[in-house]
C-alpha positions as CSV (number, residue, x, y, z in Angstrom):
1,X,-12.3,15.2,15.3
2,X,-14.2,16.9,12.8
3,X,-14.7,20.2,14.7
4,X,-11.6,22.1,15.6
5,X,-10.8,25.2,18.4
6,X,-9.8,28.5,16.0
7,X,-8.6,31.4,18.2
8,X,-11.0,29.7,20.9
9,X,-13.7,29.4,18.4
10,X,-15.6,25.9,17.1
11,X,-14.5,26.1,13.3
12,X,-17.4,23.9,11.0
13,X,-15.9,22.3,8.0
14,X,-18.0,23.1,5.2
15,X,-17.3,20.0,3.5
16,X,-17.5,17.5,6.1
17,X,-20.7,15.9,6.7
18,X,-22.5,16.2,10.1
19,X,-20.0,18.3,12.0
20,X,-22.4,21.0,13.4
21,X,-22.3,20.7,17.7
22,X,-25.6,20.8,17.8
23,X,-26.4,17.5,14.5
24,X,-23.0,15.8,16.1
25,X,-25.2,16.1,19.7
26,X,-28.4,14.8,17.6
27,X,-27.0,12.0,16.5
28,X,-25.3,11.2,19.9
29,X,-28.6,11.5,21.5
30,X,-30.6,9.3,18.9
31,X,-27.7,6.3,19.9
32,X,-27.8,7.0,23.2
33,X,-23.8,8.2,23.6
34,X,-23.0,10.8,26.0
35,X,-20.1,11.9,24.1
36,X,-18.5,10.6,21.1
37,X,-15.4,9.4,23.2
38,X,-17.8,7.0,24.2
39,X,-17.8,4.7,20.7
40,X,-13.7,4.0,21.1
41,X,-14.0,2.5,24.4
42,X,-13.9,-1.0,22.9
43,X,-9.9,0.7,21.8
44,X,-7.4,-0.4,24.3
45,X,-5.8,2.7,26.2
46,X,-2.4,2.3,25.0
47,X,-3.1,2.2,21.9
48,X,-4.8,6.1,21.6
49,X,-3.0,9.5,21.3
50,X,-3.0,11.6,23.8
51,X,-1.3,14.3,22.2
52,X,-2.5,16.9,20.1
53,X,-2.1,16.7,16.3
54,X,0.5,19.3,15.1
55,X,-2.1,20.2,11.9
56,X,-2.2,23.5,9.4
57,X,-5.9,25.0,10.3
58,X,-8.7,23.8,8.0
59,X,-9.0,25.3,4.4
60,X,-12.6,26.4,5.3
61,X,-12.8,27.3,1.5
62,X,-13.5,24.6,-1.0
63,X,-11.1,27.1,-3.6
64,X,-8.1,27.7,-1.2
65,X,-8.9,23.4,-0.6
66,X,-8.4,22.6,-3.9
67,X,-5.5,24.5,-5.2
68,X,-3.8,23.3,-2.0
69,X,-4.0,19.6,-3.6
70,X,-2.9,20.5,-6.7
71,X,0.1,22.3,-5.8
72,X,0.4,19.1,-4.3
73,X,-0.1,17.0,-7.0
74,X,1.9,19.2,-9.0
75,X,5.0,17.9,-7.2
76,X,4.1,14.2,-8.8
77,X,6.7,13.7,-12.4
78,X,4.4,11.4,-14.6
79,X,4.8,8.7,-17.2
80,X,3.3,10.9,-20.0
81,X,5.7,13.5,-19.0
82,X,8.6,10.9,-18.8
83,X,10.3,8.0,-20.6
84,X,9.5,5.1,-18.0
85,X,11.3,1.8,-17.6
86,X,9.6,0.6,-14.3
87,X,7.7,-2.8,-14.0
88,X,8.0,-4.8,-11.7
89,X,4.0,-6.3,-11.5
90,X,2.8,-3.3,-12.9
91,X,3.9,-2.0,-16.4
92,X,3.9,0.7,-19.3
93,X,2.0,-1.0,-21.9
94,X,-0.6,1.2,-24.2
95,X,-4.0,1.1,-23.7
96,X,-6.0,1.1,-26.6
97,X,-9.3,4.5,-26.6
98,X,-11.5,1.6,-26.8
99,X,-11.1,-0.1,-23.7
100,X,-11.3,3.5,-21.5
101,X,-14.8,3.9,-23.8
102,X,-16.3,0.5,-22.4
103,X,-15.1,0.2,-19.2
104,X,-16.3,3.5,-18.5
105,X,-19.6,2.9,-19.0
106,X,-22.4,3.2,-17.1
107,X,-23.8,0.0,-16.7
108,X,-20.2,-1.1,-15.7
109,X,-18.7,1.7,-14.4
110,X,-18.8,1.7,-10.8
111,X,-17.7,2.6,-7.1
112,X,-16.9,-1.0,-5.9
113,X,-15.4,-3.3,-7.4
114,X,-17.9,-3.4,-10.4
115,X,-20.9,-4.2,-8.9
116,X,-23.8,-2.3,-9.6
117,X,-26.9,-3.6,-8.7
118,X,-28.4,-3.2,-11.9
119,X,-27.4,-5.5,-14.0
120,X,-27.1,-4.6,-17.3
121,X,-24.8,-7.1,-19.4
122,X,-22.1,-7.5,-17.0
123,X,-22.8,-11.1,-16.4
124,X,-22.0,-11.7,-20.0
125,X,-19.6,-9.3,-20.8
126,X,-18.1,-11.6,-17.7
127,X,-18.6,-14.6,-18.8
128,X,-17.4,-13.8,-22.3
129,X,-13.7,-12.0,-20.2
130,X,-13.6,-15.9,-18.5
131,X,-14.0,-17.4,-21.5
132,X,-11.1,-15.7,-23.7
133,X,-9.2,-16.1,-20.3
134,X,-9.6,-19.6,-20.8
135,X,-8.2,-19.9,-24.7
136,X,-5.8,-17.3,-23.5
137,X,-4.5,-19.8,-21.0
138,X,-5.8,-22.8,-22.0
139,X,-7.8,-24.0,-19.3
140,X,-11.5,-24.2,-19.1
141,X,-12.2,-22.1,-15.7
142,X,-11.5,-18.9,-14.7
143,X,-12.5,-16.5,-11.5
144,X,-14.1,-13.1,-11.7
145,X,-10.8,-11.1,-10.5
146,X,-9.6,-11.1,-7.9
147,X,-8.0,-7.7,-5.7
148,X,-4.4,-8.5,-7.4
149,X,-1.2,-11.1,-8.9
150,X,-0.4,-11.2,-5.1
151,X,-4.6,-12.2,-4.1
152,X,-4.8,-14.8,-7.3
153,X,-1.1,-16.8,-5.9
154,X,-1.6,-17.0,-1.7
155,X,-5.5,-18.0,-3.1
156,X,-4.3,-20.5,-5.5
157,X,-2.2,-21.8,-2.8
158,X,-4.7,-22.2,-0.4
159,X,-7.2,-24.1,-3.1
160,X,-4.0,-26.5,-3.5
161,X,-3.8,-27.5,-0.2
162,X,-7.2,-27.8,0.2
163,X,-7.9,-30.1,-3.0
164,X,-4.3,-31.5,-1.3
165,X,-5.1,-31.6,2.5
166,X,-1.8,-31.0,2.9
167,X,0.3,-27.8,4.8
168,X,3.5,-26.4,3.0
169,X,3.6,-25.0,-0.2
170,X,7.3,-24.4,-2.7
171,X,7.6,-20.9,-3.5
172,X,11.1,-20.0,-6.1
173,X,13.0,-17.6,-4.2
174,X,12.6,-15.6,-7.7
175,X,9.4,-14.0,-7.1
176,X,8.1,-10.4,-6.9
177,X,8.9,-10.2,-3.1
178,X,5.3,-7.7,-2.9
179,X,3.6,-11.2,-4.3
180,X,5.8,-13.4,-1.7
181,X,4.3,-10.6,1.2
182,X,1.4,-11.4,0.2
183,X,1.7,-15.1,0.2
184,X,3.2,-15.5,3.7
185,X,0.6,-12.9,4.6
186,X,-2.4,-14.8,3.4
187,X,-1.0,-18.2,4.5
188,X,-0.4,-17.4,8.1
189,X,-0.9,-19.9,10.1
190,X,-2.3,-22.1,8.7
191,X,0.0,-23.1,5.4
192,X,4.0,-22.8,5.4
193,X,5.8,-21.1,3.3
194,X,9.1,-22.6,1.9
195,X,11.3,-20.9,-0.8
196,X,13.1,-23.1,-3.4
197,X,16.5,-21.5,-4.8
198,X,17.6,-20.3,-7.8
199,X,21.1,-21.6,-10.1
200,X,22.7,-17.9,-9.4
201,X,23.5,-18.0,-13.6
202,X,20.4,-18.7,-14.8
203,X,18.2,-17.6,-12.1
204,X,15.6,-20.9,-13.1
205,X,14.7,-22.7,-10.4
206,X,17.6,-25.4,-8.9
207,X,16.0,-28.5,-9.5
208,X,18.4,-30.8,-7.2
209,X,17.8,-28.2,-4.2
210,X,13.6,-28.8,-5.1
211,X,14.2,-32.3,-5.3
212,X,15.5,-32.3,-1.5
213,X,12.6,-29.8,-0.3
214,X,9.8,-32.5,-1.9
215,X,7.6,-34.2,0.5
216,X,4.6,-35.7,1.0
217,X,3.8,-33.2,3.3
218,X,4.0,-30.4,0.1
219,X,0.9,-28.9,-1.6
220,X,2.0,-27.0,-4.6
221,X,5.4,-25.9,-5.7
222,X,4.8,-22.0,-7.3
223,X,6.8,-19.9,-9.6
224,X,6.4,-17.4,-12.1
225,X,7.1,-17.2,-16.2
226,X,8.3,-15.1,-16.4
227,X,10.0,-14.6,-13.2
228,X,9.8,-11.4,-11.7
229,X,13.4,-11.0,-12.6
230,X,12.4,-11.3,-16.7
231,X,14.1,-15.0,-17.1
232,X,11.8,-17.5,-19.4
233,X,11.7,-20.7,-16.8
234,X,12.9,-23.3,-19.6
235,X,12.4,-26.1,-16.5
236,X,8.5,-26.2,-16.6
237,X,8.0,-29.2,-17.1
238,X,9.8,-30.8,-15.1
239,X,9.0,-28.5,-12.2
240,X,5.7,-30.2,-12.5
241,X,7.0,-33.6,-13.3
242,X,9.0,-33.3,-9.5
243,X,5.4,-32.1,-8.0
244,X,3.1,-34.4,-9.5
245,X,5.1,-37.2,-8.5
246,X,4.4,-36.8,-5.1
247,X,0.8,-36.1,-6.2
248,X,1.2,-32.0,-5.1
249,X,0.1,-29.6,-7.8
250,X,1.7,-27.3,-9.6
251,X,0.6,-23.7,-9.7
252,X,2.4,-21.2,-12.0
253,X,1.7,-17.0,-12.1
254,X,1.9,-16.3,-15.6
255,X,1.8,-12.5,-17.3
256,X,-1.0,-12.7,-20.0
257,X,0.4,-10.9,-22.3
258,X,3.6,-13.1,-23.1
259,X,0.6,-15.9,-24.2
260,X,0.6,-14.7,-27.9
261,X,4.2,-15.8,-28.0
262,X,4.6,-18.2,-24.9
263,X,3.3,-21.5,-24.2
264,X,0.7,-21.2,-21.6
265,X,1.8,-23.0,-17.9
266,X,-0.8,-25.8,-18.8
267,X,1.7,-27.2,-21.5
268,X,3.6,-27.9,-18.9
269,X,2.0,-29.5,-16.0
270,X,0.0,-26.4,-14.2
271,X,-2.9,-27.5,-12.7
272,X,-3.9,-23.8,-11.3
273,X,-2.6,-20.8,-13.4
274,X,-2.8,-17.4,-11.8
275,X,-1.9,-13.2,-13.1
276,X,-2.5,-10.4,-12.7
277,X,-4.8,-8.3,-15.6
278,X,-3.0,-4.9,-15.6
279,X,-1.2,-5.6,-19.2
280,X,-4.6,-5.9,-20.9
281,X,-5.7,-2.4,-21.3
282,X,-5.1,-0.9,-18.4
283,X,-3.8,2.0,-17.0
284,X,-1.1,1.8,-14.6
285,X,-3.1,4.2,-11.9
286,X,-0.4,5.0,-9.4
287,X,0.8,1.3,-9.1
288,X,-2.3,0.0,-10.1
289,X,-5.4,-1.0,-12.1
290,X,-4.6,-4.7,-11.0
291,X,-6.8,-7.7,-11.3
292,X,-5.8,-11.0,-10.5
293,X,-7.1,-14.1,-12.4
294,X,-6.9,-18.0,-11.4
295,X,-7.3,-20.3,-14.1
296,X,-7.9,-24.4,-13.5
297,X,-9.5,-27.2,-15.6
298,X,-13.3,-28.1,-15.2
299,X,-12.6,-30.4,-12.5
300,X,-15.1,-30.5,-9.5
301,X,-12.6,-30.4,-7.3
302,X,-11.1,-27.3,-8.2
303,X,-14.4,-25.4,-9.2
304,X,-15.4,-26.3,-6.0
305,X,-12.4,-24.7,-4.4
306,X,-12.5,-21.4,-5.6
307,X,-13.9,-18.6,-3.1
308,X,-14.7,-16.3,-5.9
309,X,-18.0,-15.8,-8.8
310,X,-17.9,-17.7,-11.5
311,X,-20.1,-16.7,-14.2
312,X,-21.7,-19.4,-16.5
313,X,-24.0,-20.1,-19.3
314,X,-26.7,-21.8,-19.3
315,X,-30.4,-22.0,-21.7
316,X,-33.5,-20.3,-20.4
317,X,-37.1,-21.0,-20.9
318,X,-37.2,-19.4,-24.6
319,X,-36.1,-21.3,-27.4
320,X,-33.1,-20.3,-28.6
321,X,-32.1,-17.7,-25.7
322,X,-29.6,-17.8,-23.5
323,X,-28.7,-16.7,-19.4
324,X,-25.8,-15.5,-17.2
325,X,-25.4,-16.3,-13.9
326,X,-22.9,-17.8,-11.2
327,X,-21.8,-21.2,-10.8
328,X,-21.7,-22.8,-8.1
329,X,-22.5,-19.9,-6.3
330,X,-23.7,-21.9,-2.7
331,X,-19.6,-22.6,-2.2
332,X,-18.7,-18.2,-2.0
333,X,-18.7,-16.4,1.8
334,X,-21.7,-14.5,-0.1
335,X,-23.8,-18.2,0.7
336,X,-21.8,-19.8,3.4
337,X,-21.1,-16.3,5.1
338,X,-18.6,-17.1,8.7
339,X,-18.9,-20.7,7.4
340,X,-17.1,-21.0,4.1
341,X,-13.9,-22.0,3.8
342,X,-11.9,-18.4,2.5
343,X,-14.0,-15.2,1.5
344,X,-14.1,-13.5,-1.8
345,X,-12.7,-10.5,-0.3
346,X,-12.3,-6.9,-2.2
347,X,-12.7,-7.7,-6.3
348,X,-11.8,-6.1,-9.7
349,X,-14.8,-7.2,-11.9
350,X,-14.7,-4.5,-13.9
351,X,-10.9,-4.5,-14.8
352,X,-12.3,-8.4,-16.1
353,X,-14.5,-6.5,-18.6
354,X,-11.9,-4.2,-19.8
355,X,-9.6,-7.5,-20.0
356,X,-12.4,-9.1,-22.4
357,X,-12.8,-6.0,-24.6
358,X,-8.8,-5.7,-24.8
359,X,-8.2,-9.1,-26.0
360,X,-11.4,-9.1,-28.0
361,X,-9.7,-6.0,-29.9
362,X,-6.2,-7.9,-30.4
363,X,-7.5,-11.6,-31.3
364,X,-4.8,-14.0,-31.8
365,X,-2.6,-12.4,-34.4
366,X,-2.5,-9.6,-32.5
367,X,-1.4,-11.3,-29.4
368,X,1.3,-13.0,-31.2
369,X,2.4,-9.5,-32.6
370,X,2.4,-7.4,-29.3
371,X,4.1,-10.1,-27.5
372,X,7.1,-10.8,-31.0
373,X,7.5,-6.9,-30.3
374,X,8.0,-7.1,-26.7
375,X,10.5,-9.7,-27.4
376,X,12.9,-8.1,-29.8
377,X,12.3,-4.7,-28.3
378,X,13.6,-6.1,-25.0
379,X,16.1,-8.0,-26.9
380,X,17.1,-4.4,-28.8
381,X,17.6,-2.9,-25.2
382,X,19.6,-5.7,-23.6
383,X,21.7,-5.8,-25.8
384,X,22.4,-1.8,-27.0
385,X,22.9,-1.5,-23.0
386,X,25.6,-4.0,-22.5
387,X,27.4,-1.6,-24.4
388,X,28.4,0.4,-22.0
389,X,31.8,-0.1,-20.0
390,X,30.8,-1.6,-16.3
391,X,27.1,-2.9,-17.8
392,X,26.0,-6.0,-17.7
393,X,22.7,-6.8,-19.0
394,X,20.8,-9.2,-19.3
395,X,22.4,-10.1,-15.6
396,X,20.7,-13.8,-16.1
397,X,22.0,-16.2,-18.5
398,X,18.4,-17.4,-19.6
399,X,15.7,-16.2,-22.8
400,X,14.2,-13.2,-20.9
401,X,10.5,-11.5,-22.1
402,X,9.5,-7.5,-21.5
403,X,11.8,-7.8,-18.4
404,X,15.8,-8.4,-17.3
405,X,18.2,-7.2,-14.7
406,X,20.8,-5.1,-15.8
407,X,23.8,-5.1,-13.1
408,X,26.0,-2.0,-11.9
409,X,28.3,-3.2,-9.8
410,X,31.1,-2.5,-11.7
411,X,30.2,1.1,-12.9
412,X,31.2,2.2,-9.0
413,X,27.7,3.7,-8.8
414,X,24.6,2.2,-6.9
415,X,21.9,2.0,-8.8
416,X,19.5,5.0,-6.3
417,X,22.4,7.6,-7.6
418,X,21.8,6.3,-11.2
419,X,18.0,7.0,-10.9
420,X,18.7,10.1,-9.5
421,X,20.8,11.7,-12.1
422,X,18.1,9.4,-14.7
423,X,14.7,11.8,-13.6
424,X,17.3,14.9,-14.9
425,X,16.8,13.2,-18.2
426,X,13.5,12.5,-17.9
427,X,13.6,8.7,-17.8
428,X,12.3,7.3,-15.0
429,X,15.1,3.9,-14.2
430,X,14.8,0.4,-13.5
431,X,13.7,-1.2,-9.8
432,X,16.3,-1.0,-7.8
433,X,17.0,-4.5,-5.7
434,X,20.1,-4.1,-4.0
435,X,17.5,-4.5,-0.8
436,X,15.1,-7.3,-1.8
437,X,17.3,-9.2,-4.1
438,X,21.5,-8.4,-1.5
439,X,23.2,-10.8,-4.2
440,X,22.6,-8.9,-7.3
441,X,24.2,-6.5,-5.4
442,X,23.7,-3.0,-7.4
443,X,21.4,-4.6,-10.3
444,X,18.3,-2.9,-11.6
445,X,15.2,-4.7,-13.0
446,X,14.1,-2.8,-16.3
447,X,11.0,-3.1,-18.5
448,X,10.8,-2.7,-22.3
449,X,7.3,-3.3,-23.9
450,X,5.3,-2.0,-27.2
451,X,5.7,1.6,-26.3
452,X,9.6,1.9,-26.1
453,X,11.0,2.9,-29.7
454,X,13.8,2.6,-30.8
455,X,14.9,6.2,-29.9
456,X,13.4,5.4,-26.8
457,X,15.4,2.7,-25.8
458,X,18.8,4.7,-27.5
459,X,17.7,7.8,-25.6
460,X,17.8,5.6,-22.1
461,X,21.7,3.8,-23.6
462,X,23.1,7.3,-23.7
463,X,22.2,8.7,-21.2
464,X,23.1,5.7,-18.3
465,X,26.2,6.0,-20.7
466,X,27.4,10.0,-20.2
467,X,26.1,9.3,-16.2
468,X,28.6,6.1,-16.2
469,X,31.2,7.9,-17.7
470,X,30.6,11.4,-15.8
471,X,31.8,8.9,-12.8
472,X,35.5,8.3,-14.6
C-alpha cells in the first residue's frame, strides 16, 4: 500500500505519486470503485498475502532516502575497483569513449528500447549497424537487436521450426545454462529441445551421438562457436552437413568480437547466425548491456520469419536521395497483433547504434588486431595458470578464444573457496561451473580480454599460487 500508518497516523509519501488519501478516494470515485482491493479482485485469494509486511519506517526525507541507498550501493565491489576475470555472456571489454558519446545523444537516447517517437537519423543509424554486422558475419540480412543473445537464439530456433515445419531442435550440451533456460522456456510447449553430448576430452560435439539423434523431425541444430566453455568448435562444417542431410537448418551462436580472427559461421554451413552485441562497445552495466542479433541470407523464407524489425534503404522521389524504413512491416506483431507468428517483445535498438559505432571505429584491421590480442593474452594466461601445482588450464584439449575452463580438482580447494580468497587480493575469479556442469567437478570459467595486461595475468597467477600453496 502507498499509505502507511505510523503511530496511528497516516503517512503521505512525498516521493510516491497520488499517495494523499483524498486524491486516492477521488480517483476511485472517478473509475467507479469502492476501494483499492476491488482492483485486485481477479487475483485468487490463495495467492494474496494476508499478513503484515515487516517493513522499516518510511524515509520521508529525500536526503535520508538518497543517503540510505548510497550506503547500500557502497557495499558493491565493482570491476573498476577489482580485477575481473569473469565472462560467461557479459564480458569485460574496453568501451571507446566515442561509443558513449554517440549513444547518449538526445536523438538516440531514450528510456525504452532505443525507440524515440521522433526520428532524427535513427533508422539510418540502425541500417548502417545492420550492414556492418552483416559484413562481419558474411550474411545478407540482420535484424534490429533483440533483448539478449538468449532471446536471439530462442527466436532463431523458432524461426527454423516454422521454416522447416518441424517441431524438434537439438542443442549442444555445452551451451550457456542461462541461454538454455531461455530457449526451453521460449520453445515450450511448441518445440521439443534435445541436448547433444560433447566429447569429454575436447568439449566439442560428439558427432556419433549427434547422428543418432537426428531424424526427419529435427528442424535445427544449435551450437555456439566459440562455446560457452571457451573452446572453438572445429567440426562446424561436419555438424552443418549432418543437419543438412535431413533438410534441417544449422543455427550457430557466435561472439562477434571473435570474427576478426575466426571465420564466420556462414563459411561452415550456418543458415542462421545469432549472438550478443555486448562486446562491441557496450558496458557490462550490472550484468548487461545485452543485445541479441540474428542474421540470415536474403531469402524470402528466412526474411518473412523474422519477428523483429528490419530496416532497409530505398530511393525517394528526389533524384539521388535515399530513405530508410521498415522492410516487410506486415510480418511483425506491430502489424498483425494477436495473429502474428511471434511477438517482437522488448528490444535493445539503442545498443545496435552503439555496436555500429564500435564496428565503424574499429574497421576490419581493428577487429583483426583485437581478436589477435585476445587470443594471445588468453593463451598466455592458460600457460601461466597451468604452471601452478594442481591446476589444469585449459580443461579441454582444443583451441580457445577469450574463455577457458580451469580445473582445480587436484588442489583440494573448491572454486567457491578460491573465489572468496581471490577477493582478498582484489580479484574476481572465474565462474563456478560445479553446479551447472557437475562432471567437471571443481572447475571455473575464466575470461581474458584485451583489457587484461601481462601484469594483470601475472597478478592472478601469483594470487592463485599463494592460495593453493597455503592449503598445503
